[in-house]
PDB file of N, H, CA, C and O in Angstrom:
ATOM      1  N   UNK A   1     -24.032  32.026 -32.115  1.00  0.00           N
ATOM      2  CA  UNK A   1     -23.226  31.203 -31.725  1.00  0.00           C
ATOM      3  C   UNK A   1     -22.165  30.709 -32.833  1.00  0.00           C
ATOM      4  O   UNK A   1     -22.617  30.298 -33.902  1.00  0.00           O
ATOM      5  N   UNK A   2     -20.803  30.732 -32.628  1.00  0.00           N
ATOM      6  H   UNK A   2     -20.436  31.066 -31.760  1.00  0.00           H
ATOM      7  CA  UNK A   2     -20.093  30.214 -33.411  1.00  0.00           C
ATOM      8  C   UNK A   2     -19.643  28.700 -33.134  1.00  0.00           C
ATOM      9  O   UNK A   2     -19.723  28.169 -32.026  1.00  0.00           O
ATOM     10  N   UNK A   3     -19.222  28.161 -34.140  1.00  0.00           N
ATOM     11  H   UNK A   3     -19.156  28.592 -35.040  1.00  0.00           H
ATOM     12  CA  UNK A   3     -18.886  26.813 -33.999  1.00  0.00           C
ATOM     13  C   UNK A   3     -17.515  26.670 -34.194  1.00  0.00           C
ATOM     14  O   UNK A   3     -17.012  27.300 -35.125  1.00  0.00           O
ATOM     15  N   UNK A   4     -16.627  25.772 -33.307  1.00  0.00           N
ATOM     16  H   UNK A   4     -17.036  25.260 -32.551  1.00  0.00           H
ATOM     17  CA  UNK A   4     -15.349  25.457 -33.416  1.00  0.00           C
ATOM     18  C   UNK A   4     -15.189  24.331 -34.369  1.00  0.00           C
ATOM     19  O   UNK A   4     -16.126  23.898 -35.039  1.00  0.00           O
ATOM     20  N   UNK A   5     -14.074  23.905 -34.409  1.00  0.00           N
ATOM     21  H   UNK A   5     -13.312  24.257 -33.865  1.00  0.00           H
ATOM     22  CA  UNK A   5     -13.668  22.823 -35.495  1.00  0.00           C
ATOM     23  C   UNK A   5     -14.119  21.444 -35.132  1.00  0.00           C
ATOM     24  O   UNK A   5     -14.039  20.494 -35.910  1.00  0.00           O
ATOM     25  N   UNK A   6     -14.599  21.375 -33.914  1.00  0.00           N
ATOM     26  H   UNK A   6     -14.665  22.148 -33.282  1.00  0.00           H
ATOM     27  CA  UNK A   6     -15.208  20.023 -33.463  1.00  0.00           C
ATOM     28  C   UNK A   6     -16.569  20.125 -33.612  1.00  0.00           C
ATOM     29  O   UNK A   6     -17.113  19.045 -33.379  1.00  0.00           O
ATOM     30  N   UNK A   7     -17.394  21.076 -33.933  1.00  0.00           N
ATOM     31  H   UNK A   7     -16.952  21.954 -34.122  1.00  0.00           H
ATOM     32  CA  UNK A   7     -18.594  21.143 -34.027  1.00  0.00           C
ATOM     33  C   UNK A   7     -19.497  21.523 -32.748  1.00  0.00           C
ATOM     34  O   UNK A   7     -20.727  21.563 -32.733  1.00  0.00           O
ATOM     35  N   UNK A   8     -18.669  21.777 -31.736  1.00  0.00           N
ATOM     36  H   UNK A   8     -17.670  21.744 -31.749  1.00  0.00           H
ATOM     37  CA  UNK A   8     -19.450  22.283 -30.340  1.00  0.00           C
ATOM     38  C   UNK A   8     -19.201  23.737 -30.336  1.00  0.00           C
ATOM     39  O   UNK A   8     -18.132  24.318 -30.525  1.00  0.00           O
ATOM     40  N   UNK A   9     -20.468  24.270 -30.066  1.00  0.00           N
ATOM     41  H   UNK A   9     -21.336  23.798 -29.913  1.00  0.00           H
ATOM     42  CA  UNK A   9     -20.637  25.669 -29.979  1.00  0.00           C
ATOM     43  C   UNK A   9     -19.807  26.412 -28.807  1.00  0.00           C
ATOM     44  O   UNK A   9     -19.977  26.028 -27.650  1.00  0.00           O
ATOM     45  N   UNK A  10     -19.027  27.332 -29.049  1.00  0.00           N
ATOM     46  H   UNK A  10     -18.889  27.644 -29.989  1.00  0.00           H
ATOM     47  CA  UNK A  10     -18.219  28.108 -28.010  1.00  0.00           C
ATOM     48  C   UNK A  10     -17.521  27.331 -27.014  1.00  0.00           C
ATOM     49  O   UNK A  10     -17.492  27.749 -25.856  1.00  0.00           O
ATOM     50  N   UNK A  11     -16.954  26.243 -27.330  1.00  0.00           N
ATOM     51  H   UNK A  11     -16.978  25.903 -28.270  1.00  0.00           H
ATOM     52  CA  UNK A  11     -16.244  25.509 -26.442  1.00  0.00           C
ATOM     53  C   UNK A  11     -14.603  25.870 -26.418  1.00  0.00           C
ATOM     54  O   UNK A  11     -13.901  25.731 -27.420  1.00  0.00           O
ATOM     55  N   UNK A  12     -14.128  26.324 -25.213  1.00  0.00           N
ATOM     56  H   UNK A  12     -14.699  26.437 -24.399  1.00  0.00           H
ATOM     57  CA  UNK A  12     -12.695  26.565 -25.263  1.00  0.00           C
ATOM     58  C   UNK A  12     -11.701  25.410 -25.425  1.00  0.00           C
ATOM     59  O   UNK A  12     -11.821  24.398 -24.735  1.00  0.00           O
ATOM     60  N   UNK A  13     -10.646  25.559 -26.399  1.00  0.00           N
ATOM     61  H   UNK A  13     -10.548  26.381 -26.959  1.00  0.00           H
ATOM     62  CA  UNK A  13      -9.701  24.588 -26.540  1.00  0.00           C
ATOM     63  C   UNK A  13      -8.905  24.407 -25.379  1.00  0.00           C
ATOM     64  O   UNK A  13      -8.735  25.372 -24.634  1.00  0.00           O
ATOM     65  N   UNK A  14      -8.352  23.216 -25.100  1.00  0.00           N
ATOM     66  H   UNK A  14      -8.490  22.432 -25.706  1.00  0.00           H
ATOM     67  CA  UNK A  14      -7.537  22.763 -23.938  1.00  0.00           C
ATOM     68  C   UNK A  14      -6.234  22.778 -24.415  1.00  0.00           C
ATOM     69  O   UNK A  14      -6.002  21.998 -25.339  1.00  0.00           O
ATOM     70  N   UNK A  15      -5.302  23.496 -24.001  1.00  0.00           N
ATOM     71  H   UNK A  15      -5.491  24.131 -23.251  1.00  0.00           H
ATOM     72  CA  UNK A  15      -4.086  23.712 -24.488  1.00  0.00           C
ATOM     73  C   UNK A  15      -3.130  22.612 -23.634  1.00  0.00           C
ATOM     74  O   UNK A  15      -3.664  21.936 -22.754  1.00  0.00           O
ATOM     75  N   UNK A  16      -1.803  22.476 -23.911  1.00  0.00           N
ATOM     76  H   UNK A  16      -1.369  23.025 -24.625  1.00  0.00           H
ATOM     77  CA  UNK A  16      -0.831  21.669 -23.413  1.00  0.00           C
ATOM     78  C   UNK A  16      -0.549  22.337 -21.939  1.00  0.00           C
ATOM     79  O   UNK A  16      -0.346  21.699 -20.906  1.00  0.00           O
ATOM     80  N   UNK A  17      -0.578  23.546 -22.053  1.00  0.00           N
ATOM     81  H   UNK A  17      -0.743  24.065 -22.892  1.00  0.00           H
ATOM     82  CA  UNK A  17      -0.235  24.398 -20.796  1.00  0.00           C
ATOM     83  C   UNK A  17      -1.293  24.013 -19.759  1.00  0.00           C
ATOM     84  O   UNK A  17      -0.992  23.716 -18.602  1.00  0.00           O
ATOM     85  N   UNK A  18      -2.477  24.030 -20.201  1.00  0.00           N
ATOM     86  H   UNK A  18      -2.721  24.272 -21.140  1.00  0.00           H
ATOM     87  CA  UNK A  18      -3.586  23.705 -19.187  1.00  0.00           C
ATOM     88  C   UNK A  18      -3.511  22.413 -18.630  1.00  0.00           C
ATOM     89  O   UNK A  18      -3.826  22.223 -17.456  1.00  0.00           O
ATOM     90  N   UNK A  19      -3.073  21.393 -19.464  1.00  0.00           N
ATOM     91  H   UNK A  19      -2.818  21.547 -20.419  1.00  0.00           H
ATOM     92  CA  UNK A  19      -3.153  20.227 -18.988  1.00  0.00           C
ATOM     93  C   UNK A  19      -2.008  20.041 -18.148  1.00  0.00           C
ATOM     94  O   UNK A  19      -2.098  19.250 -17.209  1.00  0.00           O
ATOM     95  N   UNK A  20      -0.828  20.733 -18.384  1.00  0.00           N
ATOM     96  H   UNK A  20      -0.755  21.375 -19.147  1.00  0.00           H
ATOM     97  CA  UNK A  20       0.501  20.521 -17.474  1.00  0.00           C
ATOM     98  C   UNK A  20       0.063  21.102 -16.038  1.00  0.00           C
ATOM     99  O   UNK A  20       0.218  20.527 -14.961  1.00  0.00           O
ATOM    100  N   UNK A  21      -0.548  22.431 -16.267  1.00  0.00           N
ATOM    101  H   UNK A  21      -0.674  22.898 -17.143  1.00  0.00           H
ATOM    102  CA  UNK A  21      -0.886  22.871 -14.865  1.00  0.00           C
ATOM    103  C   UNK A  21      -1.795  22.185 -13.983  1.00  0.00           C
ATOM    104  O   UNK A  21      -1.648  22.212 -12.761  1.00  0.00           O
ATOM    105  N   UNK A  22      -2.750  21.559 -14.573  1.00  0.00           N
ATOM    106  H   UNK A  22      -2.870  21.538 -15.566  1.00  0.00           H
ATOM    107  CA  UNK A  22      -3.681  20.748 -13.834  1.00  0.00           C
ATOM    108  C   UNK A  22      -2.794  19.604 -13.319  1.00  0.00           C
ATOM    109  O   UNK A  22      -2.635  19.493 -12.103  1.00  0.00           O
ATOM    110  N   UNK A  23      -2.280  18.854 -14.062  1.00  0.00           N
ATOM    111  H   UNK A  23      -2.409  18.944 -15.049  1.00  0.00           H
ATOM    112  CA  UNK A  23      -1.418  17.671 -13.536  1.00  0.00           C
ATOM    113  C   UNK A  23      -0.493  18.128 -12.390  1.00  0.00           C
ATOM    114  O   UNK A  23      -0.386  17.471 -11.355  1.00  0.00           O
ATOM    115  N   UNK A  24       0.175  19.289 -12.619  1.00  0.00           N
ATOM    116  H   UNK A  24       0.088  19.822 -13.460  1.00  0.00           H
ATOM    117  CA  UNK A  24       1.020  19.748 -11.479  1.00  0.00           C
ATOM    118  C   UNK A  24       0.440  19.868 -10.237  1.00  0.00           C
ATOM    119  O   UNK A  24       0.951  19.423  -9.209  1.00  0.00           O
ATOM    120  N   UNK A  25      -0.685  20.497 -10.299  1.00  0.00           N
ATOM    121  H   UNK A  25      -1.100  20.858 -11.134  1.00  0.00           H
ATOM    122  CA  UNK A  25      -1.830  20.737  -9.174  1.00  0.00           C
ATOM    123  C   UNK A  25      -2.005  19.391  -8.505  1.00  0.00           C
ATOM    124  O   UNK A  25      -1.664  19.193  -7.339  1.00  0.00           O
ATOM    125  N   UNK A  26      -2.592  18.405  -9.345  1.00  0.00           N
ATOM    126  H   UNK A  26      -2.869  18.566 -10.292  1.00  0.00           H
ATOM    127  CA  UNK A  26      -2.845  17.163  -8.965  1.00  0.00           C
ATOM    128  C   UNK A  26      -1.775  16.410  -8.149  1.00  0.00           C
ATOM    129  O   UNK A  26      -2.011  15.888  -7.059  1.00  0.00           O
ATOM    130  N   UNK A  27      -0.444  16.397  -8.836  1.00  0.00           N
ATOM    131  H   UNK A  27      -0.251  16.821  -9.720  1.00  0.00           H
ATOM    132  CA  UNK A  27       0.639  15.778  -8.334  1.00  0.00           C
ATOM    133  C   UNK A  27       1.023  16.379  -6.834  1.00  0.00           C
ATOM    134  O   UNK A  27       1.346  15.678  -5.876  1.00  0.00           O
ATOM    135  N   UNK A  28       0.934  17.630  -6.834  1.00  0.00           N
ATOM    136  H   UNK A  28       0.671  18.200  -7.613  1.00  0.00           H
ATOM    137  CA  UNK A  28       1.220  18.455  -5.408  1.00  0.00           C
ATOM    138  C   UNK A  28       0.304  18.010  -4.541  1.00  0.00           C
ATOM    139  O   UNK A  28       0.662  17.742  -3.394  1.00  0.00           O
ATOM    140  N   UNK A  29      -0.906  17.870  -4.901  1.00  0.00           N
ATOM    141  H   UNK A  29      -1.197  18.088  -5.832  1.00  0.00           H
ATOM    142  CA  UNK A  29      -1.923  17.376  -3.673  1.00  0.00           C
ATOM    143  C   UNK A  29      -1.579  15.863  -3.459  1.00  0.00           C
ATOM    144  O   UNK A  29      -1.504  15.451  -2.301  1.00  0.00           O
ATOM    145  N   UNK A  30      -1.416  15.216  -4.258  1.00  0.00           N
ATOM    146  H   UNK A  30      -1.476  15.551  -5.199  1.00  0.00           H
ATOM    147  CA  UNK A  30      -1.120  13.755  -3.927  1.00  0.00           C
ATOM    148  C   UNK A  30       0.152  13.648  -3.124  1.00  0.00           C
ATOM    149  O   UNK A  30       0.171  12.777  -2.254  1.00  0.00           O
ATOM    150  N   UNK A  31       1.186  14.385  -3.285  1.00  0.00           N
ATOM    151  H   UNK A  31       1.170  15.092  -3.992  1.00  0.00           H
ATOM    152  CA  UNK A  31       2.397  14.173  -2.513  1.00  0.00           C
ATOM    153  C   UNK A  31       2.151  14.880  -1.054  1.00  0.00           C
ATOM    154  O   UNK A  31       2.780  14.537  -0.053  1.00  0.00           O
ATOM    155  N   UNK A  32       1.265  15.798  -1.062  1.00  0.00           N
ATOM    156  H   UNK A  32       0.754  16.076  -1.875  1.00  0.00           H
ATOM    157  CA  UNK A  32       1.070  16.058   0.365  1.00  0.00           C
ATOM    158  C   UNK A  32       0.441  15.059   1.210  1.00  0.00           C
ATOM    159  O   UNK A  32       0.806  14.725   2.337  1.00  0.00           O
ATOM    160  N   UNK A  33      -0.593  14.597   0.508  1.00  0.00           N
ATOM    161  H   UNK A  33      -0.890  14.869  -0.407  1.00  0.00           H
ATOM    162  CA  UNK A  33      -1.499  13.575   1.061  1.00  0.00           C
ATOM    163  C   UNK A  33      -0.691  12.400   1.404  1.00  0.00           C
ATOM    164  O   UNK A  33      -0.786  11.911   2.530  1.00  0.00           O
ATOM    165  N   UNK A  34       0.182  11.858   0.424  1.00  0.00           N
ATOM    166  H   UNK A  34       0.260  12.255  -0.490  1.00  0.00           H
ATOM    167  CA  UNK A  34       1.109  10.875   0.626  1.00  0.00           C
ATOM    168  C   UNK A  34       1.783  11.046   1.850  1.00  0.00           C
ATOM    169  O   UNK A  34       1.698  10.196   2.736  1.00  0.00           O
ATOM    170  N   UNK A  35       2.523  12.197   1.986  1.00  0.00           N
ATOM    171  H   UNK A  35       2.592  12.888   1.266  1.00  0.00           H
ATOM    172  CA  UNK A  35       3.634  12.417   2.953  1.00  0.00           C
ATOM    173  C   UNK A  35       2.738  12.464   4.451  1.00  0.00           C
ATOM    174  O   UNK A  35       3.259  12.069   5.493  1.00  0.00           O
ATOM    175  N   UNK A  36       1.417  12.968   4.405  1.00  0.00           N
ATOM    176  H   UNK A  36       0.994  13.289   3.558  1.00  0.00           H
ATOM    177  CA  UNK A  36       0.696  12.849   5.645  1.00  0.00           C
ATOM    178  C   UNK A  36       0.407  11.410   6.053  1.00  0.00           C
ATOM    179  O   UNK A  36       0.489  11.083   7.237  1.00  0.00           O
ATOM    180  N   UNK A  37       0.099  10.615   5.180  1.00  0.00           N
ATOM    181  H   UNK A  37       0.032  10.881   4.218  1.00  0.00           H
ATOM    182  CA  UNK A  37      -0.375   9.056   5.490  1.00  0.00           C
ATOM    183  C   UNK A  37       0.818   8.194   5.842  1.00  0.00           C
ATOM    184  O   UNK A  37       0.625   7.159   6.480  1.00  0.00           O
ATOM    185  N   UNK A  38       2.161   8.581   5.434  1.00  0.00           N
ATOM    186  H   UNK A  38       2.319   9.422   4.916  1.00  0.00           H
ATOM    187  CA  UNK A  38       3.173   7.747   5.499  1.00  0.00           C
ATOM    188  C   UNK A  38       3.397   7.127   6.771  1.00  0.00           C
ATOM    189  O   UNK A  38       3.481   5.913   6.957  1.00  0.00           O
ATOM    190  N   UNK A  39       3.494   8.084   7.690  1.00  0.00           N
ATOM    191  H   UNK A  39       3.426   9.070   7.539  1.00  0.00           H
ATOM    192  CA  UNK A  39       3.837   7.575   9.223  1.00  0.00           C
ATOM    193  C   UNK A  39       2.827   6.559   9.775  1.00  0.00           C
ATOM    194  O   UNK A  39       3.239   5.616  10.451  1.00  0.00           O
ATOM    195  N   UNK A  40       1.428   6.724   9.494  1.00  0.00           N
ATOM    196  H   UNK A  40       1.093   7.490   8.945  1.00  0.00           H
ATOM    197  CA  UNK A  40       0.531   5.895   9.944  1.00  0.00           C
ATOM    198  C   UNK A  40       0.463   4.350   9.114  1.00  0.00           C
ATOM    199  O   UNK A  40       0.114   3.270   9.590  1.00  0.00           O
ATOM    200  N   UNK A  41       0.927   4.661   7.699  1.00  0.00           N
ATOM    201  H   UNK A  41       1.211   5.539   7.312  1.00  0.00           H
ATOM    202  CA  UNK A  41       1.041   3.346   7.042  1.00  0.00           C
ATOM    203  C   UNK A  41       2.311   2.629   7.540  1.00  0.00           C
ATOM    204  O   UNK A  41       2.257   1.406   7.670  1.00  0.00           O
ATOM    205  N   UNK A  42       3.382   3.250   7.813  1.00  0.00           N
ATOM    206  H   UNK A  42       3.426   4.243   7.708  1.00  0.00           H
ATOM    207  CA  UNK A  42       4.562   2.589   8.315  1.00  0.00           C
ATOM    208  C   UNK A  42       4.159   1.750   9.670  1.00  0.00           C
ATOM    209  O   UNK A  42       4.495   0.576   9.822  1.00  0.00           O
ATOM    210  N   UNK A  43       3.312   2.577  10.745  1.00  0.00           N
ATOM    211  H   UNK A  43       3.038   3.531  10.621  1.00  0.00           H
ATOM    212  CA  UNK A  43       3.156   1.950  11.929  1.00  0.00           C
ATOM    213  C   UNK A  43       2.123   0.756  11.699  1.00  0.00           C
ATOM    214  O   UNK A  43       2.283  -0.267  12.365  1.00  0.00           O
ATOM    215  N   UNK A  44       1.196   0.826  10.895  1.00  0.00           N
ATOM    216  H   UNK A  44       1.065   1.657  10.354  1.00  0.00           H
ATOM    217  CA  UNK A  44       0.309  -0.306  10.642  1.00  0.00           C
ATOM    218  C   UNK A  44       1.217  -1.605   9.941  1.00  0.00           C
ATOM    219  O   UNK A  44       1.062  -2.781  10.272  1.00  0.00           O
ATOM    220  N   UNK A  45       2.038  -1.202   9.068  1.00  0.00           N
ATOM    221  H   UNK A  45       2.164  -0.247   8.799  1.00  0.00           H
ATOM    222  CA  UNK A  45       2.942  -2.201   8.513  1.00  0.00           C
ATOM    223  C   UNK A  45       3.745  -2.951   9.464  1.00  0.00           C
ATOM    224  O   UNK A  45       3.753  -4.181   9.429  1.00  0.00           O
ATOM    225  N   UNK A  46       4.380  -2.329  10.262  1.00  0.00           N
ATOM    226  H   UNK A  46       4.374  -1.329  10.290  1.00  0.00           H
ATOM    227  CA  UNK A  46       5.428  -2.958  11.383  1.00  0.00           C
ATOM    228  C   UNK A  46       4.537  -3.478  12.266  1.00  0.00           C
ATOM    229  O   UNK A  46       4.971  -4.479  12.835  1.00  0.00           O
ATOM    230  N   UNK A  47       3.245  -3.085  12.632  1.00  0.00           N
ATOM    231  H   UNK A  47       2.893  -2.272  12.169  1.00  0.00           H
ATOM    232  CA  UNK A  47       2.445  -3.973  13.471  1.00  0.00           C
ATOM    233  C   UNK A  47       2.007  -5.232  13.163  1.00  0.00           C
ATOM    234  O   UNK A  47       1.945  -6.197  13.924  1.00  0.00           O
ATOM    235  N   UNK A  48       1.592  -5.151  11.574  1.00  0.00           N
ATOM    236  H   UNK A  48       1.642  -4.367  10.955  1.00  0.00           H
ATOM    237  CA  UNK A  48       1.123  -6.154  10.899  1.00  0.00           C
ATOM    238  C   UNK A  48       2.258  -7.327  10.911  1.00  0.00           C
ATOM    239  O   UNK A  48       1.971  -8.497  11.167  1.00  0.00           O
ATOM    240  N   UNK A  49       3.477  -6.919  10.630  1.00  0.00           N
ATOM    241  H   UNK A  49       3.710  -5.970  10.422  1.00  0.00           H
ATOM    242  CA  UNK A  49       4.683  -7.865  10.576  1.00  0.00           C
ATOM    243  C   UNK A  49       5.033  -8.327  11.903  1.00  0.00           C
ATOM    244  O   UNK A  49       5.448  -9.485  11.931  1.00  0.00           O
ATOM    245  N   UNK A  50       4.976  -7.759  12.929  1.00  0.00           N
ATOM    246  H   UNK A  50       4.639  -6.818  12.906  1.00  0.00           H
ATOM    247  CA  UNK A  50       5.232  -8.206  14.318  1.00  0.00           C
ATOM    248  C   UNK A  50       4.222  -9.449  14.548  1.00  0.00           C
ATOM    249  O   UNK A  50       4.584 -10.547  14.972  1.00  0.00           O
ATOM    250  N   UNK A  51       2.780  -9.067  14.169  1.00  0.00           N
ATOM    251  H   UNK A  51       2.486  -8.176  13.824  1.00  0.00           H
ATOM    252  CA  UNK A  51       1.782 -10.052  14.539  1.00  0.00           C
ATOM    253  C   UNK A  51       2.019 -11.281  13.740  1.00  0.00           C
ATOM    254  O   UNK A  51       1.840 -12.371  14.282  1.00  0.00           O
ATOM    255  N   UNK A  52       2.418 -11.206  12.459  1.00  0.00           N
ATOM    256  H   UNK A  52       2.563 -10.320  12.019  1.00  0.00           H
ATOM    257  CA  UNK A  52       2.748 -12.282  11.660  1.00  0.00           C
ATOM    258  C   UNK A  52       3.814 -13.324  12.108  1.00  0.00           C
ATOM    259  O   UNK A  52       3.736 -14.552  12.072  1.00  0.00           O
ATOM    260  N   UNK A  53       4.850 -12.510  12.549  1.00  0.00           N
ATOM    261  H   UNK A  53       4.913 -11.512  12.578  1.00  0.00           H
ATOM    262  CA  UNK A  53       6.224 -13.187  13.087  1.00  0.00           C
ATOM    263  C   UNK A  53       5.674 -13.945  14.350  1.00  0.00           C
ATOM    264  O   UNK A  53       5.934 -15.137  14.518  1.00  0.00           O
ATOM    265  N   UNK A  54       4.913 -13.230  15.227  1.00  0.00           N
ATOM    266  H   UNK A  54       4.701 -12.262  15.090  1.00  0.00           H
ATOM    267  CA  UNK A  54       4.533 -14.056  16.499  1.00  0.00           C
ATOM    268  C   UNK A  54       3.599 -15.259  16.239  1.00  0.00           C
ATOM    269  O   UNK A  54       3.637 -16.358  16.793  1.00  0.00           O
ATOM    270  N   UNK A  55       2.752 -14.822  15.278  1.00  0.00           N
ATOM    271  H   UNK A  55       2.721 -13.930  14.828  1.00  0.00           H
ATOM    272  CA  UNK A  55       1.920 -16.129  14.917  1.00  0.00           C
ATOM    273  C   UNK A  55       2.709 -17.314  14.243  1.00  0.00           C
ATOM    274  O   UNK A  55       2.456 -18.492  14.495  1.00  0.00           O
ATOM    275  N   UNK A  56       3.644 -16.921  13.403  1.00  0.00           N
ATOM    276  H   UNK A  56       3.849 -15.964  13.198  1.00  0.00           H
ATOM    277  CA  UNK A  56       4.457 -17.874  12.892  1.00  0.00           C
ATOM    278  C   UNK A  56       5.126 -18.728  13.864  1.00  0.00           C
ATOM    279  O   UNK A  56       5.053 -19.956  13.875  1.00  0.00           O
ATOM    280  N   UNK A  57       5.920 -17.849  14.852  1.00  0.00           N
ATOM    281  H   UNK A  57       5.980 -16.851  14.843  1.00  0.00           H
ATOM    282  CA  UNK A  57       6.698 -18.602  15.955  1.00  0.00           C
ATOM    283  C   UNK A  57       5.735 -19.570  16.761  1.00  0.00           C
ATOM    284  O   UNK A  57       6.081 -20.734  16.965  1.00  0.00           O
ATOM    285  N   UNK A  58       4.568 -19.094  17.201  1.00  0.00           N
ATOM    286  H   UNK A  58       4.288 -18.149  17.035  1.00  0.00           H
ATOM    287  CA  UNK A  58       3.706 -19.823  17.905  1.00  0.00           C
ATOM    288  C   UNK A  58       3.311 -21.095  17.338  1.00  0.00           C
ATOM    289  O   UNK A  58       3.352 -22.171  17.936  1.00  0.00           O
ATOM    290  N   UNK A  59       2.812 -20.849  15.798  1.00  0.00           N
ATOM    291  H   UNK A  59       2.779 -19.975  15.313  1.00  0.00           H
ATOM    292  CA  UNK A  59       2.218 -22.092  15.328  1.00  0.00           C
ATOM    293  C   UNK A  59       3.583 -23.035  14.850  1.00  0.00           C
ATOM    294  O   UNK A  59       3.533 -24.261  14.752  1.00  0.00           O
ATOM    295  N   UNK A  60       4.477 -22.431  14.648  1.00  0.00           N
ATOM    296  H   UNK A  60       4.517 -21.435  14.728  1.00  0.00           H
ATOM    297  CA  UNK A  60       5.616 -23.292  14.464  1.00  0.00           C
ATOM    298  C   UNK A  60       6.089 -24.076  15.579  1.00  0.00           C
ATOM    299  O   UNK A  60       6.533 -25.214  15.427  1.00  0.00           O
ATOM    300  N   UNK A  61       6.006 -23.489  16.709  1.00  0.00           N
ATOM    301  H   UNK A  61       5.646 -22.564  16.833  1.00  0.00           H
ATOM    302  CA  UNK A  61       6.465 -24.120  17.884  1.00  0.00           C
ATOM    303  C   UNK A  61       5.314 -25.238  18.379  1.00  0.00           C
ATOM    304  O   UNK A  61       5.707 -26.197  19.043  1.00  0.00           O
ATOM    305  N   UNK A  62       4.292 -25.143  18.144  1.00  0.00           N
ATOM    306  H   UNK A  62       3.973 -24.364  17.605  1.00  0.00           H
ATOM    307  CA  UNK A  62       3.228 -25.914  18.545  1.00  0.00           C
ATOM    308  C   UNK A  62       3.542 -27.259  17.404  1.00  0.00           C
ATOM    309  O   UNK A  62       3.820 -28.397  17.784  1.00  0.00           O
ATOM    310  N   UNK A  63       3.447 -26.914  16.206  1.00  0.00           N
ATOM    311  H   UNK A  63       3.221 -25.990  15.897  1.00  0.00           H
ATOM    312  CA  UNK A  63       3.917 -27.943  15.263  1.00  0.00           C
ATOM    313  C   UNK A  63       5.069 -28.791  15.752  1.00  0.00           C
ATOM    314  O   UNK A  63       5.010 -30.016  15.651  1.00  0.00           O
ATOM    315  N   UNK A  64       5.968 -28.267  16.205  1.00  0.00           N
ATOM    316  H   UNK A  64       6.016 -27.271  16.288  1.00  0.00           H
ATOM    317  CA  UNK A  64       7.068 -29.004  16.478  1.00  0.00           C
ATOM    318  C   UNK A  64       7.146 -29.702  17.809  1.00  0.00           C
ATOM    319  O   UNK A  64       7.993 -30.566  18.038  1.00  0.00           O
ATOM    320  N   UNK A  65       6.060 -29.230  18.856  1.00  0.00           N
ATOM    321  H   UNK A  65       5.371 -28.528  18.670  1.00  0.00           H
ATOM    322  CA  UNK A  65       5.782 -30.209  19.862  1.00  0.00           C
ATOM    323  C   UNK A  65       4.976 -31.289  19.440  1.00  0.00           C
ATOM    324  O   UNK A  65       5.166 -32.414  19.901  1.00  0.00           O
ATOM    325  N   UNK A  66       4.020 -31.039  18.536  1.00  0.00           N
ATOM    326  H   UNK A  66       3.865 -30.125  18.161  1.00  0.00           H
ATOM    327  CA  UNK A  66       3.164 -32.272  18.111  1.00  0.00           C
ATOM    328  C   UNK A  66       4.004 -33.360  17.279  1.00  0.00           C
ATOM    329  O   UNK A  66       3.565 -34.509  17.242  1.00  0.00           O
ATOM    330  N   UNK A  67       5.032 -33.083  16.703  1.00  0.00           N
ATOM    331  H   UNK A  67       5.388 -32.149  16.733  1.00  0.00           H
ATOM    332  CA  UNK A  67       5.687 -34.001  16.008  1.00  0.00           C
ATOM    333  C   UNK A  67       7.187 -34.203  16.558  1.00  0.00           C
ATOM    334  O   UNK A  67       8.047 -34.636  15.791  1.00  0.00           O
ATOM    335  N   UNK A  68       7.459 -33.921  17.742  1.00  0.00           N
ATOM    336  H   UNK A  68       6.760 -33.569  18.365  1.00  0.00           H
ATOM    337  CA  UNK A  68       8.761 -34.251  18.275  1.00  0.00           C
ATOM    338  C   UNK A  68       8.643 -35.808  18.877  1.00  0.00           C
ATOM    339  O   UNK A  68       7.671 -36.299  19.450  1.00  0.00           O
ATOM    340  N   UNK A  69       9.670 -36.307  18.636  1.00  0.00           N
ATOM    341  H   UNK A  69      10.461 -35.908  18.171  1.00  0.00           H
ATOM    342  CA  UNK A  69       9.765 -37.788  19.029  1.00  0.00           C
ATOM    343  C   UNK A  69      10.519 -37.975  20.398  1.00  0.00           C
ATOM    344  O   UNK A  69      11.671 -37.599  20.615  1.00  0.00           O
ATOM    345  N   UNK A  70       9.676 -38.621  21.296  1.00  0.00           N
ATOM    346  H   UNK A  70       8.740 -38.926  21.120  1.00  0.00           H
ATOM    347  CA  UNK A  70      10.434 -38.745  22.673  1.00  0.00           C
ATOM    348  C   UNK A  70      11.066 -40.321  22.624  1.00  0.00           C
ATOM    349  O   UNK A  70      10.533 -41.408  22.400  1.00  0.00           O
ATOM    350  N   UNK A  71      12.450 -39.923  22.937  1.00  0.00           N
ATOM    351  H   UNK A  71      12.883 -39.040  23.119  1.00  0.00           H
ATOM    352  CA  UNK A  71      13.228 -41.106  22.983  1.00  0.00           C
ATOM    353  C   UNK A  71      13.679 -41.364  24.590  1.00  0.00           C
ATOM    354  O   UNK A  71      14.219 -40.483  25.260  1.00  0.00           O
ATOM    355  N   UNK A  72      13.412 -42.525  25.028  1.00  0.00           N
ATOM    356  H   UNK A  72      12.974 -43.241  24.483  1.00  0.00           H
ATOM    357  CA  UNK A  72      13.612 -42.917  26.235  1.00  0.00           C
ATOM    358  C   UNK A  72      14.953 -43.932  26.258  1.00  0.00           C
ATOM    359  O   UNK A  72      15.093 -44.965  25.603  1.00  0.00           O
ATOM    360  N   UNK A  73      15.748 -43.421  27.060  1.00  0.00           N
ATOM    361  H   UNK A  73      15.634 -42.582  27.592  1.00  0.00           H
ATOM    362  CA  UNK A  73      17.009 -44.369  27.282  1.00  0.00           C
ATOM    363  C   UNK A  73      17.038 -45.043  28.425  1.00  0.00           C
ATOM    364  O   UNK A  73      16.933 -44.388  29.463  1.00  0.00           O
ATOM    365  N   UNK A  74      17.149 -46.128  28.479  1.00  0.00           N
ATOM    366  H   UNK A  74      17.234 -46.660  27.637  1.00  0.00           H
ATOM    367  CA  UNK A  74      17.259 -47.295  29.549  1.00  0.00           C
ATOM    368  C   UNK A  74      18.592 -47.842  29.782  1.00  0.00           C
ATOM    369  O   UNK A  74      19.235 -48.215  28.801  1.00  0.00           O
ATOM    370  N   UNK A  75      19.102 -47.939  30.973  1.00  0.00           N
ATOM    371  H   UNK A  75      18.580 -47.635  31.770  1.00  0.00           H
ATOM    372  CA  UNK A  75      20.332 -48.598  31.255  1.00  0.00           C
ATOM    373  C   UNK A  75      20.073 -49.913  31.636  1.00  0.00           C
ATOM    374  O   UNK A  75      19.128 -50.003  32.420  1.00  0.00           O
ATOM    375  N   UNK A  76      20.649 -51.029  31.310  1.00  0.00           N
ATOM    376  H   UNK A  76      21.416 -50.955  30.673  1.00  0.00           H
ATOM    377  CA  UNK A  76      20.615 -52.217  31.529  1.00  0.00           C
ATOM    378  C   UNK A  76      21.562 -52.729  32.839  1.00  0.00           C
ATOM    379  O   UNK A  76      21.597 -53.921  33.146  1.00  0.00           O
TER     380      UNK A  76
END
């Protein structure tokens, strides 16, 4: 068994080209996955926004009715 510079026997060195190739492969997989998930994420986001807006409207309207002052005008 031969020893490399780092003291580990027969361990191949990792080159810059190896790293670039692996990172390119990972990036391609993530891009494909991201593109596949994008429509679902958009639908969920839009749905959540609609629910939040309806909830804010209903709660604001209820709060407004509770605080509204009733003014009674009488003619003499």
